[in-house]
C-alpha positions as CSV (number, residue, x, y, z in Angstrom):
1,X,26.4,12.8,33.7
2,X,23.2,11.7,35.2
3,X,22.7,11.3,38.9
4,X,22.4,7.5,38.6
5,X,25.8,7.3,36.8
6,X,27.3,9.7,39.3
7,X,26.3,7.3,42.1
8,X,27.7,4.3,40.1
9,X,30.9,6.2,39.6
10,X,31.3,6.9,43.3
11,X,30.6,3.3,44.1
12,X,33.2,2.3,41.4
13,X,30.5,0.3,39.6
14,X,30.0,-0.2,35.9
15,X,28.7,3.1,34.3
16,X,26.8,1.1,31.7
17,X,24.8,-1.4,33.9
18,X,25.6,-0.6,37.5
19,X,27.3,-4.0,37.9
20,X,24.1,-5.7,36.7
21,X,26.1,-7.8,34.2
22,X,29.5,-7.7,36.0
23,X,32.0,-5.6,37.7
24,X,34.6,-3.4,35.8
25,X,38.2,-4.4,35.9
26,X,40.8,-2.4,37.8
27,X,41.2,1.1,36.4
28,X,38.2,0.8,34.0
29,X,34.7,2.3,34.2
30,X,32.7,-0.4,32.3
31,X,32.3,-4.2,32.7
32,X,33.4,-6.6,29.9
33,X,29.8,-7.0,28.5
34,X,29.2,-3.2,28.3
35,X,32.6,-2.6,26.7
36,X,31.9,-5.2,24.0
37,X,28.5,-3.7,23.3
38,X,30.0,-0.2,23.0
39,X,32.7,-1.5,20.6
40,X,30.0,-3.2,18.5
41,X,27.9,-0.1,18.3
42,X,31.0,1.9,17.3
43,X,31.8,-0.6,14.5
44,X,28.2,-0.4,13.3
45,X,28.4,3.4,13.1
46,X,31.6,3.2,11.1
47,X,30.0,0.6,8.7
48,X,26.9,2.8,8.2
49,X,29.1,5.8,7.5
50,X,31.2,3.8,4.9
51,X,28.0,2.5,3.3
52,X,26.5,6.0,3.1
53,X,29.7,7.3,1.4
54,X,29.7,4.3,-1.0
55,X,26.1,4.9,-2.0
56,X,26.7,8.6,-2.4
57,X,29.6,7.8,-4.8
58,X,27.3,5.4,-6.8
59,X,24.6,8.1,-7.1
60,X,27.2,10.7,-8.3
61,X,28.5,8.2,-10.9
62,X,24.9,7.6,-12.2
63,X,24.8,4.0,-10.9
64,X,22.0,2.2,-9.0
65,X,22.0,3.2,-5.3
66,X,21.3,-0.4,-4.2
67,X,23.8,-2.5,-6.2
68,X,26.1,0.0,-7.8
69,X,25.3,-1.0,-11.3
70,X,25.9,-4.7,-10.6
71,X,22.6,-5.8,-12.1
72,X,22.3,-3.3,-15.0
73,X,21.8,0.4,-15.9
74,X,19.3,2.7,-14.3
75,X,15.6,2.6,-15.3
76,X,14.4,5.2,-12.7
77,X,16.2,8.1,-11.1
78,X,18.2,6.0,-8.7
79,X,17.5,2.3,-9.2
80,X,18.1,-0.4,-11.8
81,X,15.3,-2.7,-13.0
82,X,16.5,-5.6,-10.9
83,X,16.4,-3.7,-7.6
84,X,13.2,-1.9,-8.5
85,X,11.4,-5.2,-9.2
86,X,12.8,-6.7,-6.0
87,X,11.4,-3.8,-4.0
88,X,8.0,-4.1,-5.7
89,X,7.8,-7.8,-4.9
90,X,8.7,-7.2,-1.3
91,X,6.2,-4.4,-1.0
92,X,3.5,-6.5,-2.6
93,X,4.2,-9.4,-0.2
94,X,3.9,-7.0,2.8
95,X,0.7,-5.6,1.4
96,X,-0.8,-9.1,0.9
97,X,0.2,-10.1,4.4
98,X,-1.3,-7.0,5.9
99,X,-4.6,-7.5,3.9
100,X,-4.7,-11.1,5.2
101,X,-4.4,-10.0,8.8
102,X,-7.1,-7.4,8.3
103,X,-9.5,-9.9,6.9
104,X,-8.8,-12.3,9.8
105,X,-9.5,-9.5,12.3
106,X,-12.8,-8.6,10.6
107,X,-14.0,-12.2,10.6
108,X,-13.0,-12.6,14.3
109,X,-15.2,-9.7,15.3
110,X,-18.1,-11.0,13.2
111,X,-17.9,-8.6,10.2
112,X,-17.7,-9.3,6.5
113,X,-14.0,-10.1,5.8
114,X,-14.1,-8.2,2.4
115,X,-15.8,-4.9,3.3
116,X,-15.8,-5.0,7.1
117,X,-19.1,-3.0,7.2
118,X,-21.9,-5.5,8.0
119,X,-22.2,-8.8,9.7
120,X,-22.6,-11.7,7.2
121,X,-24.8,-13.9,9.4
122,X,-25.6,-17.6,9.2
123,X,-21.9,-18.5,9.7
124,X,-20.8,-17.0,6.4
125,X,-17.6,-15.1,5.9
126,X,-18.8,-12.4,3.4
127,X,-22.0,-10.4,3.2
128,X,-24.4,-10.8,0.3
129,X,-23.2,-7.7,-1.6
130,X,-19.5,-8.9,-1.5
131,X,-20.5,-12.4,-2.4
132,X,-22.4,-11.3,-5.5
133,X,-19.5,-9.1,-6.5
134,X,-17.1,-12.0,-6.1
135,X,-19.3,-14.4,-8.1
136,X,-19.1,-12.0,-11.0
137,X,-15.4,-11.2,-10.7
138,X,-13.8,-14.6,-10.0
139,X,-15.1,-16.5,-13.1
140,X,-14.0,-13.6,-15.4
141,X,-10.6,-13.6,-13.7
142,X,-10.2,-17.4,-14.2
143,X,-11.1,-17.2,-17.9
144,X,-8.6,-14.3,-18.4
145,X,-5.9,-16.3,-16.7
146,X,-6.6,-19.4,-18.7
147,X,-6.4,-17.4,-21.9
148,X,-3.0,-16.0,-20.9
149,X,-1.7,-19.5,-20.2
150,X,-2.9,-21.0,-23.4
151,X,-1.6,-18.1,-25.4
152,X,1.9,-18.5,-23.9
153,X,1.9,-22.2,-25.0
154,X,0.8,-21.8,-28.6
155,X,-3.0,-21.0,-28.3
156,X,-6.1,-23.1,-28.2
157,X,-5.0,-26.0,-30.4
158,X,-3.9,-29.5,-29.6
159,X,-0.4,-30.1,-30.8
160,X,-1.1,-33.7,-31.5
161,X,-4.5,-34.0,-33.3
162,X,-5.2,-30.3,-33.9
163,X,-8.4,-30.1,-31.8
164,X,-9.4,-26.4,-31.3
165,X,-12.5,-26.7,-29.1
166,X,-11.6,-24.8,-25.9
167,X,-13.6,-27.1,-23.6
168,X,-11.7,-30.1,-24.9
169,X,-8.2,-28.7,-24.3
170,X,-5.9,-28.8,-21.2
171,X,-2.3,-28.1,-20.2
172,X,-0.1,-31.3,-20.2
173,X,3.2,-32.0,-18.6
174,X,5.4,-32.7,-21.6
175,X,8.0,-34.6,-19.6
176,X,5.4,-36.9,-18.0
177,X,6.2,-35.6,-14.5
178,X,2.7,-34.4,-13.7
179,X,2.3,-36.7,-10.7
180,X,5.3,-35.3,-8.9
181,X,4.4,-31.7,-9.8
182,X,0.8,-32.1,-8.5
183,X,2.2,-33.0,-5.1
184,X,3.4,-29.4,-4.7
185,X,0.8,-27.5,-6.8
186,X,-2.9,-28.0,-6.5
187,X,-4.6,-28.8,-9.8
188,X,-6.9,-25.8,-9.4
189,X,-3.9,-23.5,-9.0
190,X,-1.9,-24.8,-12.0
191,X,-2.7,-21.8,-14.3
192,X,-1.9,-19.4,-11.4
193,X,1.4,-21.2,-10.8
194,X,2.4,-21.1,-14.5
195,X,1.7,-17.3,-14.7
196,X,3.6,-16.7,-11.4
197,X,6.6,-18.6,-12.8
198,X,6.5,-16.7,-16.1
199,X,5.3,-19.7,-18.1
200,X,8.3,-22.1,-17.8
201,X,9.1,-24.8,-20.4
202,X,8.0,-28.4,-20.0
203,X,4.3,-27.8,-20.7
204,X,2.2,-28.2,-23.8
205,X,-1.4,-27.9,-25.0
206,X,-3.3,-31.2,-25.6
207,X,-6.9,-32.3,-25.8
208,X,-8.2,-34.6,-23.1
209,X,-8.1,-37.6,-25.4
210,X,-4.5,-37.2,-26.3
211,X,-3.6,-36.3,-22.7
212,X,-5.3,-39.4,-21.2
213,X,-4.1,-41.6,-24.0
214,X,-0.4,-40.7,-23.6
215,X,-0.8,-41.0,-19.8
216,X,-1.6,-44.7,-19.8
217,X,1.1,-47.0,-18.4
218,X,1.4,-49.1,-21.6
219,X,1.7,-46.0,-23.8
220,X,4.9,-44.7,-22.2
221,X,4.0,-41.1,-22.8
222,X,3.2,-41.5,-26.5
223,X,-0.2,-40.5,-27.8
224,X,-2.1,-43.3,-29.6
225,X,-2.3,-41.0,-32.7
226,X,1.5,-40.8,-33.0
227,X,1.9,-44.5,-32.1
228,X,-0.5,-45.5,-34.9
229,X,1.4,-43.3,-37.4
230,X,4.7,-44.9,-36.4
231,X,3.3,-48.5,-36.9
232,X,3.4,-50.3,-40.1
233,X,0.2,-50.1,-42.1
234,X,-0.6,-53.8,-41.9
235,X,-0.6,-53.6,-38.0
236,X,-3.1,-50.7,-37.9
237,X,-6.6,-51.9,-36.8
């Protein structure tokens, strides 16, 4: 027992806080708050011991050490694919946040936020070398992402008129809910959003003519090509 606690014991004070949070009851050495805290720590120790024993049993049985085989069989030595992907996403998010803070610190002290080696000057955020590298990398990345999105939705071909010129094609909201979707997703980030969400249904490839034509209020989401085909021949202009 330390000297401080020895003095508290002689003074019949709480051995946990020295009567900082209250006096102990008759015949007890700790106040109510310190007793509750000690009981909570004891329960936590028991819970950790039980969890360690449970995880050890899972590992012995050849199950995932995180979920006990709840989400599927092992794909690595100790984890299933679900738990492994969850850890990878969490680690990636932490790495992205740490990189963001590093870039902010570099910019605050007047250095290039990409390399942190030289001062950009003229109020810029990146030096000339990093800016030139980014000007080459970003367009190539955007083209590659666009190719992946169009490949996931049937390729570079309008499903209405068959147009195959890449510069004339775009991604259309098949359910006509593009206005509501654009409130949450910026138009420039649509391809990125589609890839992040594993190319969800509800999107299609259209050319700009078919996209704009079906988007008019009087067309009710039907392309003029399809509407003309559905009309009787004598009404077609």
